[in-house]
N, C-alpha and C positions, 0 to 999 in steps of 0.2 A: 669190781666189775667196771666202774667208771674209768679206772686207769687202763684196764684192758681195752675198753672201747676207744680210748684216746690213742693207744698204741696201734690198734688196728686201723684207725683212721689215718694215722701218720704213715703206716705201711702202705695203705692203698694210695695215699697221695704221692709217696715216693715212687711207687710203681708207675702211676700215671705220668709223673714227671719224667721218669726214665724212658717210657714209651714215646712221649712227646719229643724229647731230645733225640732219641734214636731215629724217629721218623723224619725229623728235620735234617739230620745228618744224611740219611738216605736220599732225601729230596735234593739236597745240595750236591752230594757226591755224584748221583746218577746224572743230573742235568749238567754237570760241569766236568764230565769225565775227561775232557781234553786239556784241563788246566795244568796237570803235571807235565804233559808233553810241552806245553807252551813255556813253562818255567825252565825246562831243560834248554830250550832254544835261546832263552835270555841269559843263561848262566855266564856267558862271556862278558856281560855288562853288569857289574855290581849295582850301578845306579838304577838300571831298569828293573833288576830283581827286587831292589828295595821298594821302588814305587809299586811294583806288581804285588808284593806281599803286603804292603801297607793298604792298598786298595782292597785286597782280599780280607784283611783284618777288619777294616772299617765296615765292609759289606756284611761280614758274618755277625758283627756286633749289631748292625742295623737290623738284620733279618731276625735275630733272636729278640731284639727289642720289640719288633712288630709282633712276634709270636706271643709275647707276654703282656702286650698292651691291654689294660683293662677296659679302655674305651672302645666299645663295639664298632662305632662308625669308622674310626680311623683304622682299626684292625681289618675290618672288611674291605675298606678302600684299598689299603696297601696289599692285602691278600690278592685282590683282583689284579692289581698292577703286576705283582710278582708272578702270579699264575699265568697271565697272558704272555708276559715276557719269556718265562721259562718254556711255555708251550711253543712259542714261535722259534726259539733258539734250538730246543731239543728236536722238534720236528725237522727243522732245516738240517741239523747235524745228522740225524738218522737217514735223511734222504740223500744228502750230498757228501756225507763223510767229511764235512768241513765246518769251520766256525761260521756263525751268522755275523756278517760285518755290516757297516753302515750302507755300503752300496747294495748289499742284499736286502737290507731293510727297506730301502727305497724301491728296489725292484718289487718286493712283496706288496708294497702299497700300490704300485702300478698294476699288480696282478689281481687285485680284489675282484675285478670283473670275471676272473676265471676261477672263483672260489669253488664252484660246482665241480669243475674238472679236477681240481686239486684234491677235493674231498673224495672223489670217486677213485682216482688213480693211486693216491698215496694213503689210502684208508688204514693200512696196517701200521705205518709209521705214525700217523696222527693218533691212532688209538693207543699205541704204546706211550706216546708223549702225554696223552690225556690221562692215562692211568697214573703215571709218575706225578703229574701235576695235581691229580686228585689226592694223592698221598700228601703232597705239600700243603694243599688247602686244609686237609684234615689236621695236619700237624700244627699249622699256624693258628688254628682256632679251637683246638681241644684244650681242656683244662690240664694243668693249672694255669691261671693267669696271674700277672703280677699285682701286688697291692696298690691301691690308689693313694700312695703316700704323699707325693708332691702336691702343692696347691693346684686347683683346677686349671688356672691360667698356665702354669708351668708345664702341666701334663699336656695340654693342648699344643703348646709351643714345641715340646719335645716330639710329640706325635707327628707334627708337620715337618720339622726341620731335620731330625736325626736320619730318617730314611732318605732324605734328599742329599745328604752328604756324599754317599757313594755314587749317586747319579751325577752329582756335580763333579766329582773326582774323575769319573770315566769320561764325562763330556770334556773336561779339560785336557785329558790325554788325546782325545779325538781331535780337538781343535789345534793342539800342538803338533800333531803328526798328520795333518792333511786328511783327516777322516779315518785314519788307521790307528792301530795300537790297542784295540779292545779284545784281541784274541786271547782266550783263556781267562778273562776276567769274569766274575760271577754273572751268569746269564740272567739272574733275577733282576739285575739293575742295568744291563747293557741296552735293552730296547728302550727303556725310558730315557737313557742317555742319548741314544740315536735320535729319538723324537725331539729331545731338548735341543740338540745341535741343529737339526733341520729347521725347527721352529725359530731358533735364534738367528740362523742365517737368513731366513725369509723376513724376519723382523728388521734386521739391520741392512738388508739389501736395498731398501728404499722402493719407490714406485717402479712398476714395470716400465721398461723403455717403450716408446711408441713404435708400433709396427709401421714399416715403410710401405708406400704404395708401389704398384708396378710402374717402373720408370721407362720402360721401352714399349714400343708398339709393334704389332705383327705386320709383316710385309704383305703387300698385295700379291695376289697370284693364287694358283690352285693349291688346295690342301685337302687332306683327308676329311671326309664328312664325319667320321667317328674315330676318336682316339680313345682307346680303352687300355687301362693299366690294371692287370690282374695281379694282386699281391696275395699269393697263396700263404698258407700257414704251416710252418715247420716241415717244409719239403726239402729234402737233401738232394742236391743236383747230381751227385755222383752215383746215385742209386737208380736213376731213371734210364730207360733204354736209349734215350737221346745221347747219353754220354758214356754208356757202358754196355758192351755186348752182353746180352742176356739180362740186362737190367729190368726193373719193373716197368710194366706197360704204361706208357704216357699218353697214348692216343694221338701223338703228334707226328710220328714217322710217316704215317699215311698221308700227311699233308706237307711233305717236304718240298713240294713244288711251290708252296707259298710261304716258306719258312726260312728264316736266318737264325742259326743256332750259335750262340756265343759260348757254348760249352759250360764249363764249371766257372762260376764267378763267386766273388766274395760278397757277402751281405754287408750292409752298413754296420749292423750290430748283431749280437746273438740273442736279443730279446725283442719281442714284438713291438712294444711301445716305442723304443728308440728307433728302430728301423723304419716304422711307418711314419712317425712324426718327422724324422730327418728327411725322408723323401718328400713328404707333403710340403715342407718348407725349404727345400733346396739347401739343406745343411751341408757345409763343407767340412773337411778334416781339420782345418786350422783354427776355427773359432766356433765350435758347435753350439755352445750356450748362447752366444750373441746372435748367431744365425737363427736359432730356434725362436728367440724372443723378438727379433726385428724383421726377418725376411717376409716378403709377401708369400702367400700360400699358392699352391698349384691351382687352386680354385680361382684365385684372383687373375692369374695369367690366362686361364681358360675363358673366363667371362670377358676379359678384355679382348680376346680373340673371337668373341661372338659365339662361343660354344655354350650350350646348355650343360650345367654341371650336375652330375648324378653320382651319388655314393650308394653302393650296394654293400651292405654289411651282413655277412652270413654268420656272425658270431654273437651279436647282442640282439636284444628284443625290446619292444615297447619304448623306443626312443632313447634308451640308455647309451652313453658314449664310452669309448675306450681309446687306447693308444694315444693318449694325451690330447684328444680332440676336445675342444671347448665349445660352449654355446655360440661364442663369437665366430668361430670357424664354421660351425654348422649353418650359421646365417648366410654364409657365402655359397651354400649348396642349394640348387634349385629343387632337387628331388632326393630325399633320403629314404632309401628302401631297406627295410628289415623284414625278415621272415617271421611268421607266427611262432610263438614259443613252443607250440605243440608239434612243430615240424621235426620228424626224427633226424638225428645227426647225419645218417647216411643219405638222406634225401635233400639236405640243404644245398649242397653244391650243384645237384642236378636242377633244382629249382632256379638257382642263380643262372645256370647255363641257359635255361629256357627264357628267363627274363632278358638276358643279354641278346639272345636271338631276336626277340621282339624289338629291342632298341635298335639293333643294327638294321633290321628290315624296315623300320620306320624312318624314312629319310627326310621327314619334313623339316627338321632342324638339326644342325650339327651338334654332336654331343661329345662331351668329355666324361668318361666314366671311370671311377676308381672303385675297385672291388677288393674287399677283404673276404676271402673264401674261408670256409670251415677248415678245409685242408686236413692235416695229419697231426694236429696237436693231441697230446695225451688227454684222456685215455683213448687208446686206439680202437679197442673193441666197441662196436656200436656204430662205427663210422663207415661200415661196409656190410652188405648182406652176408650172413654166414655162408650161404651156398655159393658165394662168389669168391671165397677164400682160395688163393692159389698156393698157399703154404700152410703147413700145420701150425695151429695157434694155441695159446693158453686157454684153459678151460674157463668158461664164464663163471662169474661169481653172482651173488644175489644183489650186488650193488647196482640196481637198475639195469641200464643197457650197457654199462661200462664194465671195466675189469680193474681190480686193484693192482698196484705194483707188486711184482713178485717178491716173495719173502726170502728166497734163497738166490744164490749167485752161481749155482752149478751150471756147467756148459749147456745142458739140455734146456734148462729154464731160460738161460740167456738167448739161445737160438730161437726158442718159441716166442720170446718177447720181441726179438727183432723181426720175426716173421709177421707178427701182428702189425707192426709198423709198415712193413712192405705190402701187406694186403691192403692197408689203408691207402697207400700210394697208388696201387693199381686201380682202386675204385675212385677215389676222390681226385685223382689227376687223370688217369686213363679214361674212365667212363665219363668224367666231366667234359673232356675235350671231344669224346665221341658224340655226346649230346649237343655240345655247342657247335661243332664244325660240320656236322653232317649236311652236305649239300648247301652250305652257307656261302653266300656271295660276299667276298671280301674285296671287291673291286673298288670300293670307296671307304674302306675301313682298315685301320691298323690296330693290332692287338699286341701289347707288350706283356709277356708273362714272366714272373719271377716269384720269389718267396721271401718272407721277412727274415728268416734265418734257417739254419739246418737243424740237425738232430744228432746228438751224441748217443750212439748205441753201444758204446763201450767195447767195440771190437778189439781194442788193444788190451783188454783184460783189466782196465782200471776199475776200482770198486765203485759201488753205488749205482743208482738208477737216475741220477740227474741228467736230463736230456738237453737242456739249454739254459740260457740266462746265468751261466757261471760268471762270477766276477773274478778279476785278477787274470792270471794266465789261463787261457781256455783251450780246450781241444779244437783242432781245426774243423772237425765235423760240425761244430755248432755254427760255423759261418759259411758253409758251402751251399750254394743255391743255384738253380737253373736260371738262364736268361734266354728267352726266345722272342723273336719278332715275327708276327704273322701278318701278311698282307698280300693282296693281288694287284696292288698299284705298281705297274711295271718299273718305273724309275725309282720309286722308293724301295722296292724289293731288291733291285740291283745294288743300290747304295748300301742297304743293310747287309746284304750277302757279302759284298766286298769288305765291309767293316768286320763282319763276323769271321771271315777268312783271315784277315789281318790280325785280329785281336782275340781269336779263339783261346779260351783258357787263360786270358790275361786281363779281362775286364773286371770292374768292380761296380757295385750298385751305386756308388757315388757318381758314376758316369751316366746314370739313367736320367736324372732330373734335367740336365741341359739337353739331352737327346729328346725328351718328351716336349720340352719347350720348342725345339725345332719342329717337331711334328705338329705343334699347334700353330706354326706359321711364323715364329720369331727367327730373326737372322742370327747366324752363329756369332758374328762380331758383336752384336748387341747383347747376346746372352753372356758372352765371356766378359764384357765390359761392365754389365750392371746386374746380372741375374745369378751367375754361378761362377765360382772359382775352380770348378772341376771341369776337365775336358769331356767332350761327348764321346759316344761309342765309336764314331767314325774317325776319331783323331788317332794319331800314332801314339798309342798308349805305352808309357814307359814300363819296363818289367819291374817286378817286385812291389807293385802297388796293391796287390790283392790281399788286403788286410781288413779284418773286421774289429770293431771295438767291443770289448767286454765291460769296460767302464767308459762311457761316452760323454754324458752331460756332467762334466766335472766342475768342481770348485775347490775352495780352501787351498788354492795354489797348486792343485794336482794337475796331472796331464792325463789324457786318455790312455787306456791300456790297449795296445794293438796286438793282434794275433794273426799270423800269416797262415794261409791255406796252401802254401807252395808244396809242402810234403804230400798232401792229399792229391794235388794235381799230378805230381810225379807218379804216385802209386796208381792213379786211375789210368794214366797213359802208359804205364809199364816201364817208365824210365828209371 
């Protein structure tokens, strides 16, 4: 009987061990389903294949070592690291149909403020990734565990160092290849490697350079009492009725008598943080990182020109900052306006419009206003009243006011998905300007309207539902935005209309910063000498400059990745 009990115990232990190993293999295989494809692309380089397989071997050994660690603390710690890394990579892969790379990792860190939107919109993909990672967590911590054979000090040393080896190996690949090279490597260790590389770079980069002061002075003479820059969110310029017959209602055509329309322009970047920060600091194409760290802000220029500085943020609440804004920058702002968190998404832009009307109608002090609208960022549902839908849309889910990303890619679902975005445009652009401009006196005000980036609706049949922030080569739709100037100041309107006629469909958001400085009263020659390397909107803009960056703030010897919108302009114009 004793022997039978021993055999039964061994059999149960073998079964548990088999289940544990099987679940670990499922966890690794499902989270790394693109590894084989990556290996095929490397097959022409034996040395790269060797490094790839070596890193995989080390990673698998480290993962199994963690799974059999008898020390609970270290096993739980590394389980957390592996689960979070796997969750990030698998979610990204399910959403974008691509690998999570270093640039994506940094983009995700910058998008933490939009966590609610991501959870709402991509709930299905996140849930799938969570289930897979739950399997991994269970497999890493279920019995059997390894025996505590080595001495305690040796066990602790192994628990710390062995899992670090694959992280260090992947980080070395990243550093040797300018931040690239981790595609297809075990996702359990890639995010820790990304974090290590980013941290190492910040550690070795030394103290931040000192930001320069404004070196030019505004000229004497008349200028607009109010200069307002409206940076919309995720609005594609070629889908509005401004730039396409039958396009979505913008609310602007009725005010054509006070408008200069520059047509379809390229955004600075295809992600919110880069476009907003680059504009606020007058970043140019040639030295973006240096410009971002050392240039004076638009607030400093406005204050030197005796404008009251006002920032209206329709996206964050309770004083939280985003789009790379720091407390030092906020200190340059006289009035920071955010809406109550209870404000429904479909009402936020309307409240902003009413607030802007009050600012414009109050002429006691000149004001420079920068606005981040709620706009058309996903999730689209909940950002317009259902009864105001102009196109049939996806059915609502139980996820609050929003709607999750579609689970299928059939034509009907794709069309419904795009319609939800177009309905959002009609409300958050069209009704916004109806609310703002109704009987509004612009005789001493200039409004510049644009958006931080466009939106990829996958009209070309490309897989996935990623809408923007693609790194590497990106679809043109991610960088297509509108650009309109509104004013009833006669001379300024005539100048802007002449510039719009000359440069329609050939301007870039890079031309916006020097143009706004001119509106604040600075002379063109001073701007070009000391404030901006980019030409203003009324210059003779060279063709072929309409490009947006999908990787902008670069280092490790890399260069920005530029993407042209020329093909979209041709399609919109019928050429």
